[in-house]
Each structure stands twice: as structure tokens, then as C-alpha cells.
C-alpha positions as CSV (number, residue, x, y, z in Angstrom):
1,M,0.0,0.0,0.0
2,T,1.4,3.4,-1.0
3,A,0.9,6.5,1.1
4,A,-0.5,9.6,-0.6
5,P,2.1,12.3,-1.2
6,E,2.0,15.1,1.4
7,R,2.7,18.8,0.7
8,T,3.0,21.8,3.0
9,C,0.7,24.8,2.9
10,V,2.6,28.0,2.0
11,G,0.3,30.1,4.2
12,C,-0.1,28.2,7.5
13,G,2.6,25.4,7.3
14,R,0.2,22.6,7.8
15,R,1.1,19.3,6.1
16,A,-1.7,17.6,4.3
17,P,-2.3,15.1,1.5
18,Q,-1.6,16.7,-1.9
19,A,-5.2,16.1,-3.1
20,E,-6.6,18.3,-0.3
21,L,-4.5,21.4,-1.3
22,L,-4.7,23.8,-4.2
23,R,-1.5,24.0,-6.4
24,F,-0.1,27.1,-7.9
25,G,2.7,27.6,-10.4
26,S,4.4,30.4,-12.2
27,V,3.4,31.0,-15.9
28,E,5.4,33.8,-17.4
29,G,5.7,35.5,-14.1
30,L,2.0,35.2,-13.2
31,L,0.8,33.1,-10.3
32,T,-1.5,30.5,-11.9
33,A,-3.7,27.9,-10.3
34,G,-3.4,24.4,-11.8
35,R,-2.6,20.9,-10.8
36,T,-0.8,20.0,-14.1
37,L,1.4,23.1,-14.6
38,P,5.0,22.3,-15.3
39,G,7.8,23.1,-12.9
40,R,7.8,23.9,-9.2
41,G,4.5,24.1,-7.4
42,A,3.3,26.0,-4.3
43,Y,0.4,24.6,-2.3
44,T,-2.2,26.2,0.0
45,C,-5.1,24.9,2.1
46,R,-8.5,25.5,0.6
47,R,-9.0,28.5,3.0
48,L,-8.8,32.1,1.8
49,V,-6.8,33.1,5.0
50,C,-4.0,30.7,4.0
51,F,-3.8,32.3,0.5
52,E,-3.8,35.8,1.9
53,R,-1.1,34.9,4.4
54,A,1.1,33.3,1.6
55,V,0.8,36.5,-0.4
56,A,1.5,38.8,2.6
57,S,4.6,36.8,3.6
58,R,5.9,36.5,0.0
59,G,5.6,32.7,0.4
60,F,4.8,32.1,-3.2
61,N,7.9,33.9,-4.3
62,R,10.0,31.9,-1.9
63,V,8.7,28.5,-2.8
64,L,8.6,29.1,-6.5
65,R,12.0,30.6,-6.4
66,S,11.0,33.5,-8.6
67,T,9.0,36.8,-8.3
68,V,5.4,36.2,-9.3
69,V,2.5,38.7,-9.8
70,V,-0.6,37.7,-7.8
71,E,-3.8,38.8,-9.4
72,S,-6.8,39.4,-7.2
73,G,-9.0,37.0,-9.2
74,L,-7.2,34.0,-7.7
75,A,-9.1,34.4,-4.5
76,S,-12.2,33.1,-6.3
77,H,-10.7,29.5,-6.0
78,Y,-11.4,29.6,-2.3
79,T,-14.7,28.6,-0.7
80,D,-14.7,30.9,2.4
81,S,-14.3,34.6,2.4
């Protein structure tokens, strides 16, 4: 039996199975949501507060190892407000 891969939320630091988290990547310098994007990925819990904390602490830039532009429309991927 194989264990599901775990990832760490960029916002809160909680470890969770990869399927429970949202994945983001950098596409031409823009932060983009998508599970199949090539390259490095940054994960957040499905809570808006985690996304906002990752943006405020520049966590996406750190994990993706590049400067990314975060568009406000990405917040629509989260269920709570």
C-alpha cells in the first residue's frame, strides 16, 4: 500500500495530502492555479486566509524561487471569504 504524497501549505505550514491542497505555479511571471502546470508548485489549504497569508509573507515567491505577480481574481478559487 502506497501512502498519498503530502505537501505543506505556504500560508499556514500545515502538512496535508496533496489532493486536499490547491496547487499554484508560475506561468510567465504570473501566479496561476493548476494541478498540471510544469515546474515547481506551491500549495495552500482551501482557506482564503492561507492564500492571503502566503501573499503577505511572499511565500509564493520563496517556494517558486521567482518573483510572481498575484492577481486578485485567484481568491475566487477559495470557498470561504
